[in-house]
N, C-alpha and C positions, 0 to 999 in steps of 0.2 A: 504494500500500500504506500500511499504518499506519506512523506515525512511531515509530521506536524511541526509548525513553527511557533516558538514561544518567545515573546518579546517582553522585556522589562522596560518600563517607562519610569524615569526618575524626574519628577517636577522639582525645579530648583530656582525659585525667583531670586533676584538680587535684592529687592526691597523687602524690608520686614519692619513692621511697626515696633516690635519688641527689641530685637537684636539685629542691627544692621549687618548685612552679609553673613548671616548665621550659617548659611550653607557652605561657606568657606572657612568656618571656624575649625581649627585643628583639634582633633582628639587623638592622642598618641602620635602627634606630629603629622597626621594625615587629615586633609580637609574632609568635612562630613560628606560632601558630594562624591569625593574620590573613594571614601570608605564604602558608600552605598554601591557605586559602580563595581568596585572590586569584589564585593560580596556577591553581586549578581553574576559577574563573570566566573566566579568560583563555583556557582551552582551548575550542576551537570546538565540540567534540562533547559537552561536559558540560552537561546541562540544569539540574541543581540540585545544590547542595552542602549537605549536612547535617553538622553538628558534633554529636557525641555527647559530652556532658560532665556532670560532677557538680559543677561549680564556676561560681558566678555571674560572676566576673570573666572567665573564659574564654568563657562564653556571651555576655557583653556585647561582648567584642572580636570574636567571630565574627559576631554580628549586625550590628555596625557596618560590616563590609565585605561584607555581603550573604548570609551563610549562614542557613539555617534551623537552629534548635537543638532537639535532642531531649534532654531531661534523662535522664541515665543513673542508674538506681537504685543504691543503696548496694551491693547484692550483686554488681553488675557493675562496681564502681568500685575494688575493692581492688587490692593489688599483684599478685595472681595473675590478675586479670581479663585475658582475651585481647582483642586487637583484633577477632577474629572474633565474640566474644560481643557486642561493641558493634555490629558490623554487623548481626547477627541481631536485636538489640533494635530497631535503627532500622527494619529491614524489617518487623518485627512491628507497628510504629506507622504504617506508610504505608497509604493507602487503595488505591493500585495499585502493584504490584511492578514495579520497573524492569527493562528488558531486560539492561542491563549495570550492574554495580556496580564502582566504582573505589575501592579502599581506599587512602587517602593518609595517610601518617604525617607529622604536622607537625614532627617533629624533623628532618626533611630540610629544611634551610633554603633550598635553591636548586633548587626544583622547576621544571622547564621545561614550560610548558603544551604545547609541541610534542611532548614525550616522552609526555605523557598522551594526546594525540590519537593518536600512533603506536600506542600500546598498545591503545587502544580500537578502532582500525581493524583490528588483528589479530584481535580478538574478533568484530567485526561481519562481517568478510569470511570468517570460518571458518578462518583460518590457525591460530588458537589458541583454546582454551577458557579458558585462564588465562595471564596475562602477569605476570611478576615483574621488577621492576627492582632491580638490585644493582650493586655496584661492586667490581671485583677490586682487591685490595690486596696489596702485598708488604711492608707494614710489619710490624714485630714486634708480636704481640699477647700480652697477659697476662690471666689471670683475676684475680678480686678478691683471691685469696690470694697473688698475686704469682708464680704459676707460669707458665712460658711455654706458650702455646697452640699456636703454629705454629713454635716453635723451642726449642732447649735453651739457656737463658740462660748456662750454663757454657761453651758451645761456639758462641758467636755468630760468624758469619763477619764479616770486616772489611767495612765499607761502601764504602770508597773504593779498592778494588784493592790492589795490592802496596804495601808500605811504601816510601816514596821513599828513594832512596839519597842521602844528604847528603854533600857533600865534607867531608873533614877540614879543620879549620882549621889553617893552618900554625902551627907553634910560634912564639910571639912572639920576635923577635930581641932578644938582650940585649947 
C-alpha cells in the first residue's frame, strides 16, 4: 500500500504578550523552537517538520536543526491568532496533504519523541481520530487578576497535613 505521510507543525510566533520571543528562549542552551523540532525529528513516525512563524530569528533557529519554515502572514500572527489557524495556513501551502498532522507546541520544553510516536500510532491504527497530551496538576492556579482558578485563596487547605505538635519548652531554672 501507499506510505502514509505524517507531518509535524510547530507554530512559533515572534510576538508574545507575556514573554517577548519566548520561542527563542534557551532551555539547556537550546532555543525552545529548536528543542521542539529536534524532538519531532527524533520521532520515528514523523516524516517532516514545518515551523510556522512570523519572525526571522525563529525561522533561522528552526532551519538550523532541520525544519522547513513557512512564513506566517501578519493577520495570522497577532495575539489572538490560534495554533489551528497556523496549521491550516501550513496545509494550504503544501502540495500534498499529509495523512496525519501533529501539532507540537514549542513551549513544552521536554517533548518525548516516544510520546509523539505513541500518539501517532493511535491515529494510524484507528484507536483515535485525535490525540491530546496534557498533564494533570494539583497545584494552585491563579488568573492574571490574581483570583484563584481551582481554589479559594481565602480558604486554602494546608499543604503538609496537620500542624505538628511541638513540646513545650521547660521553664528555665532560676
